[in-house]
N, C-alpha and C positions, 0 to 999 in steps of 0.2 A: 504494500500500500504506500502511496505517496500523497502528500498534501497538494491538492490542485489549486490553480488560480481561483480567484473569487468569481462566482457567477453573478450576473446582474439581471435581475428580474424587473425590467422596466423601472430602473432607478433604485431598486432594493438590492442591497448587496448581501449575499448569503455565502458563507464559507463552506466548502465541501471537501470531504475526504473521499477519494475515489480510486478505482483500480488503475494500474499502470496503463497509460496511454489514453485514458478517457478523461481528458481535461474538461473542466467546467465550461458550460456553454453560455451563450448570451443571445437574447432576442435580437433578431436581425431587423434593422431599420424600423424600430417601433414608431408608429404614427404615420409612416410613409408606406412601407411594404406590409409590415405586420400590424394589423388593426383588429377591430372587433368583428370583422367578417372572417370568412375562411380563406386562408392563404396557404398554398403548398407549392412544391416543385420549383425551386429556384435554379435557373441555369444562366450562366454568365458568358459574355463575349470574351474572346481570348485576352483582352487587356483588363478584364475584370471591372470595367467601368459602366457596363449596362447589364441589367438583370431582367430576365423574363420570368414570369411566375403566373400561377393561376389564382384568381380571386373568385369567390362564390358566396351565395347566401348560406345560411347555416344548414339548410337541407341539401345543399349541393345540387339544386335543381337548375341553377343558372350559372354555369362555369364560363369564365372568360379569361383569356390570356392578356396580361398587362406587361408593360415595360417601364422601368425606372432607370434613371441615369445618376451616376455618382458626380456630385458637384462639390465645390469648396464648402458649401453650407450643409452637405449631407446628401442623402438620396432624394431625388426629385419626386414631386407628386406624380404617381403613376398615371399613364394613359393607356387606353386600349391599343393593343398591337394592331398594326395595319391590316393583318390577315384574319383578325378575330372580331368578335362582337355581334355576329349574326347567328351562330350555332353554339352547341354545347361543346366548347373547346377547352382542353386541359392538357396538363403534363408536357410542357414544352421541354425540348432537349436539343441544345446546340451541339453540332459536331465539334471535335477538338480544334479544327481550323476555323470554326465560326462561319463557314460558308453555307451551311444548311441548318435549318431548324426543323426538327420533327415534332409532331404533336398528335394528339388523338382527338377525334371529333365525331359527332353524330351526323354530320352533313352527308348527304347522299353522294355516291360516286358519280351519278349521272344527274345533271341538272333537271329539275322538275320532278324527280322522284321524292317520296316522303323521307323524312329523317330516319336514321337507323334506330331500331328499337330491339330490345332483348327481353325474353321472358326466362326467368330463373326462379325455381322454387315458388311458382305461382305469382311472382311479382314482375311487373313490367318497368323497365327503366331505359334510359338512352343507351343505344349501342355505340360502340367506339371502333373506328378504323384508324389506321395510321396514315398520316399526311405529312408533307414537308413543303417548306418554302425555301427558295435559294436567294442568296444575296446577289443583287445586280451590281453592275459597274458603278451606278450612281448611288449605291448604298442602300437603295430601297429593296424590299422583299418582293419576290415574284408572286404570282397568283399561286394559291395552294395546289399541290399535285398529289393525287391519290396514289398510294403505294399498291400497285396491282399484284395479283397472284395469290398463292396459298397463304401468305403471311397474314392476310386480312380475313381469312375464312372464320366465320363464327361471330363476328361483330363484338367480341369481348377482348379487345386488345388494349393494353395499358402501358404507360410509363416506358417509352422508348429510351434507350441509352446507347450511344455510339462509341465504338473503339476507333482508334486512329486508322486501322486498316479497313474500315467500313463495316465490320461486323456489327449487326444491329441486335441488341438485347431488348427484351420486353417481357411483360407478364401477360398471361392469358388463361382463359379456360377453354381447353381444346379436348379432343377425343381421348388423349392420353394424359389428361390432367388429374384424373380421379375426381373426387368430390370438391377439391379445392382449386386454387389457382397455382400455376407453376411458372417458372422462368424459362424462356426460350432464347435461342440465338439463331438468327438468319444471316447467312454469309452472302456477300455480293456474288452475283452470277450474271455476267453480261450487264444489261441495262437494269436488271432487277435483282431479286434475291432468290437463293435456293430455298427449298422447303425448310421450315424451322425445325430445329433440334431441341428437345427438352434437356435442360441441364440436370445432371445427376447430382443432387445435393442431399440425398438421403431419402427417408420414407416418403412415399407419394402422398400419404395422408396429411402431411404438414402443408399448411397454407404458406405460399411464398409469392411475394409481389414486389413491385417497384424496384427493379434492379438499377443500380448505378455502377457502371463498369469503369475500371481504370483504363485510360486510353491505350495502355500497353497490355491490357488484359491480365495483369498480375494479380488482381484481386477484384472482388465484387461485393458490393454492399447492397442489402435488400431489407425489406420489411416482411415480417411473418411471425410465426410461433413454432419454434422447434421443441416445444415442451417445457421451456423454462422462461417464457415471457412473463414480464412483470405486469403487463396490461393486456389490452385486446390485441395489440401487435407491438413488437419490439424491432430493433435494428440489429442485424447480424452481418458478419463479414466472413467471406470464404476466400482462401488463397489458392492460386493455381499452381499445381506441381509442375516440375520441368517436363513431365511427359504429357502435359496438357489437361490432366484430370483436375477436377475441383476437390479441394480438401474439405474436411468436415466443417460446417459452419460454426463460427464462434459468436457467442453473445457479447455484444459490446457493453462494457461495464461503465461504471461511473455515472456521469450526469446525462449520457446520451439517452438512456432508457429510464422510464419511470412507471408509476402505476397508471399513468394516463396512456392514451393512444399515441404511438410514434410510428410514422410511416413516411412514404415519399422521400427517401433519402436521395440526395444528389451530391456530386463532388464539385467543389469550387476550383478555381484556377490556381490557387496556392497549394503547396505541398501539405497534405493532411487536412485540408479544409473539407468539412462535411456539413451539409445543410439538411435539416430534418424538419418535417412537419410534426407538431405536437399540440395537443389541446390542454396542456397543463395550465393550471390556474394559480393566481396569487392566493396565498394562504390567508384566511380570515380568522382571527382569534377573537373570542368573546370574553368579556365585553369589549367591543371595538370602540375606537374613537367615535364620538358622536357624529353621525352623518347629518349633513343638510342635503337638500335636493341636488345641489350642484355637485357635491363630492360623491354622492351615491351614483348619480348619472355618469360622472366621469369614470368611476370604477367599473360600472356595469357595461359601459360602452367601450372600454379599453381592450387592449389585446389579450389580457389574461382573464377574460370572462368565460372561458371554456370553449371558445372558437379555436380552430387550428391556426397556428402561426408558424413562421419559419424561424428556426433556431440554428445558430452557427456553433460548431464544435471543432476541436482540433484532435485528430486521431494520429498525429505524426508518430507518437511513441509506439502505438500499435504497429504501424508500418515498419518502423525501425526494428522492432523486436522480431519481425519476419524478414529482415534483410533487405527492405526496400528503403532507399535513401533519397530518391528524387522522383 
């Protein structure tokens, strides 16, 4: 055990003792990116100065992709990304070179068709296919392009993540997923992708979602429950062996996981940067300081009101312990 740096919960400092490599986290861009709405899935341009993320209502019935830029005064007020705002869009993922941005959407692949829907366990909800936009010479994004082929079969495709060689990782519910969701990789094949392959990460009964792959495919971070989750879902890391096989997933310790929901992990542009969505809340002790209407409203509408927000962590010690230094 090592003494971690101080965690900051929206201005409240809390000292934490945590396992090696799990350094204390901090709420990312409170008030700008992390708010009283739902925010998940932060992906950054190569220079780290622009972030794309999803914002939604608390029921996640209205997902939209936003962008914010780093300025001398902090992160700017987000605006809707040029390719989003009409459909149920979420889970943006920039390629390592920043030239493409993948996302999932319920928009139909053919104009004029109805939006994608899915029925699972008697419930209907928006279906998701993979799309991407490309950066143009003038800096603008192209019109969205549907990823055709086997990769999008089933309309339950989530959380793309791209390696530097073009391998595309994602989570999905497919014929070989069992009762849960599993993680897949689709490798480039000409102008498209070969049939997806399910990653062997252990028992098929375990739920595994939201992969975030190292650009060199040395490790993979994802959300799920391998039987030791502290909440509904926790964050795990798996390392790739020299022979290409994935090792046994490890539960990330320290402040990364909590009794609350943690999911949608993504990797930042700095070494060891990990961004995670969590619905952890500010602790309220009773008797509390006497509230007036303004202070109560401020707290209830703030980021730590039980909505999912984006948190930043440093897992560089975990990577160093596995021989990864850059």
